[in-house]
C-alpha positions as CSV (number, residue, x, y, z in Angstrom):
1,X,139.0,16.2,239.2
2,X,141.5,13.6,238.0
3,X,140.2,10.4,237.6
4,X,138.7,9.7,241.1
5,X,141.2,12.2,242.8
6,X,139.5,15.6,243.7
7,X,142.0,18.4,242.9
8,X,139.9,21.2,243.7
9,X,137.9,22.2,247.0
10,X,135.1,19.8,246.5
11,X,134.1,16.9,248.6
12,X,135.7,13.5,248.3
13,X,133.6,11.3,245.7
14,X,131.8,8.1,246.8
15,X,133.2,5.4,244.6
16,X,131.1,2.5,245.9
17,X,129.7,1.8,242.4
18,X,132.0,1.1,239.5
19,X,131.2,0.4,235.8
20,X,133.7,-0.8,233.1
21,X,134.0,1.6,230.1
22,X,134.4,-1.2,227.8
23,X,130.8,-2.9,227.6
24,X,128.5,-4.3,225.1
25,X,125.7,-2.7,223.3
26,X,122.1,-3.4,224.6
27,X,120.7,-6.6,223.5
28,X,118.3,-6.7,221.0
29,X,115.3,-7.7,223.4
30,X,116.3,-4.5,225.5
31,X,115.9,-2.0,222.8
32,X,113.0,0.2,222.3
33,X,112.3,-0.2,218.4
34,X,109.6,2.1,218.1
35,X,110.5,5.4,216.1
36,X,109.8,8.4,218.3
37,X,110.6,12.1,218.1
38,X,112.9,13.6,220.6
39,X,111.5,17.2,221.0
40,X,114.3,19.5,221.8
41,X,112.1,22.7,222.3
42,X,113.9,24.3,219.5
43,X,111.3,25.2,216.6
44,X,113.6,25.0,213.6
45,X,115.1,21.7,214.8
46,X,112.0,20.0,215.7
47,X,110.3,21.2,212.5
48,X,112.7,20.7,209.7
49,X,115.3,18.1,211.2
50,X,113.7,16.5,214.0
51,X,115.9,14.2,216.3
52,X,115.2,10.6,216.8
53,X,115.0,9.3,220.4
54,X,118.2,7.2,220.8
55,X,119.6,8.5,217.6
56,X,122.6,10.2,216.4
57,X,123.1,13.8,215.1
58,X,126.1,15.0,213.2
59,X,126.6,18.9,214.1
60,X,128.6,20.6,211.4
61,X,129.9,24.3,212.1
62,X,133.2,26.2,212.3
63,X,134.3,28.4,215.1
64,X,132.1,31.2,216.1
65,X,128.9,30.0,214.6
66,X,127.0,29.4,218.0
67,X,127.8,25.7,218.8
68,X,127.8,26.6,222.5
69,X,124.6,28.3,222.4
70,X,123.0,25.5,220.8
71,X,124.3,23.1,223.4
72,X,123.6,25.1,226.3
73,X,120.0,25.5,225.0
74,X,119.6,21.8,224.6
75,X,121.0,20.9,228.0
76,X,118.2,23.4,229.7
77,X,115.5,22.1,227.5
78,X,116.2,18.4,228.1
79,X,116.5,19.2,231.9
80,X,113.2,21.0,232.0
81,X,111.0,19.2,229.2
82,X,112.2,15.7,229.8
83,X,113.7,15.6,233.5
84,X,116.7,14.3,231.8
85,X,120.6,14.9,232.1
86,X,123.3,15.8,229.5
87,X,127.0,14.5,229.3
88,X,129.6,16.5,227.5
89,X,132.3,14.5,226.1
90,X,135.4,16.6,225.2
91,X,137.5,14.2,223.5
92,X,141.1,15.7,222.8
93,X,139.7,19.3,223.5
94,X,141.8,22.4,223.7
95,X,142.2,23.5,227.3
96,X,141.0,27.1,226.5
97,X,138.0,25.8,224.8
98,X,137.1,23.4,227.4
99,X,137.6,26.2,230.2
100,X,135.4,28.6,228.2
101,X,132.6,26.3,227.7
102,X,132.7,25.3,231.4
103,X,132.6,28.9,232.5
104,X,129.7,29.3,230.0
105,X,128.0,26.5,231.6
106,X,128.3,28.0,235.1
107,X,127.0,31.4,234.0
108,X,124.0,29.9,232.3
109,X,123.5,27.7,235.6
110,X,123.5,24.3,234.0
111,X,126.5,23.6,236.3
112,X,125.9,24.4,240.0
113,X,129.2,23.9,242.1
114,X,127.5,24.8,245.2
115,X,124.9,22.1,245.0
116,X,126.3,19.5,242.5
117,X,123.0,17.5,242.4
118,X,121.1,20.4,241.0
119,X,123.6,20.5,237.9
120,X,122.1,19.4,234.5
121,X,125.3,18.3,232.8
122,X,128.4,16.2,233.5
123,X,131.3,17.3,231.5
124,X,134.1,14.9,230.6
125,X,137.3,16.2,229.3
126,X,140.4,14.7,227.9
127,X,142.9,17.6,226.9
128,X,144.8,17.4,223.6
129,X,148.2,17.1,225.6
130,X,146.8,13.8,227.1
131,X,148.3,10.5,225.9
132,X,146.1,8.8,223.1
133,X,145.2,6.2,225.4
134,X,143.9,8.4,227.7
135,X,141.9,10.8,224.8
136,X,140.4,7.6,223.3
137,X,139.0,6.3,226.7
138,X,137.3,9.8,227.5
139,X,134.8,9.1,224.8
140,X,134.0,5.7,226.4
141,X,134.0,7.0,229.9
142,X,131.4,9.7,229.0
143,X,129.3,7.1,227.3
144,X,129.4,5.0,230.3
145,X,128.4,7.9,232.5
146,X,125.3,8.3,230.0
147,X,124.6,4.4,230.2
148,X,124.3,4.9,234.1
149,X,121.7,7.8,233.8
150,X,119.9,5.7,231.2
151,X,119.9,2.2,232.9
152,X,120.2,2.8,236.5
153,X,118.3,6.3,236.9
154,X,115.9,5.5,234.0
155,X,116.5,9.0,232.5
156,X,116.6,10.4,228.8
157,X,120.3,11.4,228.3
158,X,121.8,14.0,225.8
159,X,125.2,13.0,225.2
160,X,127.4,15.8,223.4
161,X,130.8,14.5,221.6
162,X,133.0,17.1,220.5
163,X,134.8,16.1,218.5
164,X,134.2,12.6,217.2
165,X,137.0,12.9,214.6
166,X,139.5,13.2,217.7
167,X,138.2,9.9,219.1
168,X,139.4,8.2,215.7
169,X,142.6,10.4,215.7
170,X,143.3,9.2,219.2
171,X,142.6,5.5,218.1
172,X,145.0,5.9,215.0
173,X,147.8,7.0,217.3
174,X,147.1,3.9,219.7
175,X,147.2,1.6,216.7
176,X,150.6,3.1,215.4
177,X,152.0,2.6,219.1
178,X,150.8,-1.0,219.0
179,X,152.7,-1.5,215.5
180,X,149.4,-2.4,213.7
181,X,149.5,-2.1,209.8
182,X,147.8,1.1,208.8
183,X,145.0,1.1,206.4
184,X,143.6,3.7,203.9
185,X,144.8,7.3,204.4
186,X,147.0,6.0,207.4
187,X,144.0,5.3,209.7
188,X,144.0,2.2,212.0
189,X,142.7,-1.2,210.4
190,X,140.1,-1.4,213.3
191,X,138.6,2.1,212.4
192,X,135.0,0.6,211.5
193,X,135.1,-1.7,214.6
194,X,136.0,1.1,217.0
195,X,133.5,3.4,215.6
196,X,130.6,0.7,215.6
197,X,131.6,-0.2,219.3
198,X,131.0,3.4,220.5
199,X,128.0,4.3,218.1
200,X,126.1,1.0,219.0
201,X,126.0,1.6,222.5
202,X,124.1,5.0,222.1
203,X,120.7,3.6,222.0
204,X,117.0,3.9,223.1
205,X,116.1,1.1,225.6
206,X,113.0,0.2,227.6
207,X,114.6,1.8,230.5
208,X,115.5,5.4,229.1
209,X,117.5,6.8,225.9
210,X,120.6,8.2,224.8
211,X,120.5,10.6,222.2
212,X,123.9,11.9,220.8
213,X,125.1,14.9,219.1
214,X,128.4,14.8,217.7
215,X,130.4,17.6,216.1
216,X,132.0,16.1,213.0
217,X,135.2,17.8,211.5
218,X,135.8,16.9,208.0
219,X,139.5,17.1,206.9
220,X,140.0,19.4,203.9
221,X,136.3,19.1,203.3
222,X,136.7,15.8,201.9
223,X,133.6,13.8,202.5
224,X,135.4,10.6,201.4
225,X,137.9,10.7,203.9
226,X,137.6,7.3,205.9
227,X,137.0,9.1,209.4
228,X,133.9,11.0,208.6
229,X,132.7,8.7,205.9
230,X,132.6,5.9,208.8
231,X,130.8,8.3,210.9
232,X,128.1,9.2,208.5
233,X,126.9,5.7,208.2
234,X,125.6,5.8,211.9
235,X,124.1,9.3,211.8
236,X,120.2,9.9,211.8
237,X,120.3,13.6,211.2
238,X,122.5,16.5,210.3
239,X,122.6,20.0,211.8
240,X,124.4,22.6,209.8
241,X,125.1,25.9,211.4
242,X,125.4,28.9,209.3
243,X,128.0,31.6,209.7
244,X,125.7,33.8,207.6
245,X,122.8,33.5,210.0
246,X,125.2,33.8,213.1
247,X,126.6,37.2,211.7
248,X,123.1,38.5,211.6
249,X,122.5,37.5,215.3
250,X,120.1,34.8,214.5
251,X,120.8,31.9,217.2
252,X,120.5,28.9,216.9
253,X,122.0,29.7,213.4
254,X,120.7,26.4,212.2
255,X,120.7,26.4,208.3
256,X,117.2,25.3,207.4
257,X,118.0,24.1,203.9
258,X,121.1,22.0,204.5
259,X,120.0,20.5,207.5
260,X,118.4,17.0,207.3
261,X,116.9,14.0,209.2
262,X,115.6,10.5,208.5
263,X,112.8,11.2,210.7
264,X,111.3,13.8,208.5
265,X,108.5,11.3,207.1
266,X,104.9,11.3,206.9
267,X,104.6,8.1,208.6
268,X,106.6,9.1,211.4
269,X,106.0,12.8,212.0
270,X,102.7,12.8,210.3
271,X,101.2,14.4,207.2
272,X,100.4,18.1,208.4
273,X,104.0,18.1,210.1
274,X,105.7,17.0,206.8
275,X,103.8,19.1,204.5
276,X,104.3,22.3,206.8
277,X,108.0,21.5,206.5
278,X,108.1,20.9,202.9
279,X,106.4,24.3,202.5
280,X,108.7,26.1,204.7
281,X,111.7,24.6,202.6
282,X,110.2,25.6,199.4
283,X,109.5,29.2,200.6
284,X,113.1,29.5,201.9
285,X,114.7,28.0,198.7
286,X,112.5,30.5,196.8
287,X,113.8,33.4,199.1
288,X,117.4,32.3,198.5
289,X,117.0,32.2,194.7
290,X,115.5,35.9,194.7
291,X,118.3,37.0,196.7
292,X,120.7,35.9,194.1
293,X,118.7,37.7,191.5
294,X,118.8,40.9,193.4
295,X,122.5,40.7,194.0
296,X,123.1,40.3,190.3
297,X,120.3,42.2,188.4
298,X,118.8,44.2,190.9
299,X,115.3,44.6,192.6
300,X,113.8,46.1,189.4
301,X,114.4,42.9,187.7
302,X,111.8,40.8,189.8
303,X,108.7,39.8,188.6
304,X,105.7,41.0,190.2
305,X,105.0,37.4,191.8
306,X,108.9,37.6,193.1
307,X,108.3,41.0,194.7
């Protein structure tokens, strides 16, 4: 569909309820300030880098490392375990990649074209060839849909943003067209405000929650670049997908040592969970060190304890 216009063989949409895409963040009294874990059903995530309900998670990983596998699994799990729904926000998405993801969602039955009410995800796309204003508004449109599911349907919502850098990029193009003076590295002077207005609406309220997973592109691997640096300030956890694990057929290819979460604290997850996670990380770190020794010196050089 294009806007409210159905361009395939689907039935016309009921547009009796309309929501503005430019909205304020929830008021403080509406927020659920209690720190709680959002269980994903994926063991490596829940143990080593737990998600915060109503939090923002950065997803780092290149092409072919299993982002789609992780996304589809999360969509299924939130529908079955939480009775929730997911919204996929393709900001500046390549048409081919968007089509591939849509077809994979159909095959995995998270999208049911025959009975749309049984679908577990609502995808919103703004292709790369669209004007910057349209691409920028796609992020706000998907977020507004997520707010509807949270505030009206009172559901737990999982919001995927891919890629949050393209949202910033679209805002930069709009700023240039408006004739604003660019700031550092050519970005718009309103970068922090635009990012804040998007991120602050992603929250857990007394009605429901929006938990966001955002793919983060780091230009030239420069973490000081204003776009990723502004995004990092809002993240509660980072999930790094490893190409090495993906090449071994291990999915989801979550790197247990590089992935982090602010929720992994004894006062939040409990002492047993925290201590178990620390022991797992220590064991995996030791295994990685031994791998390096074997690769350089050989197995015979290992101590009895190392073997």
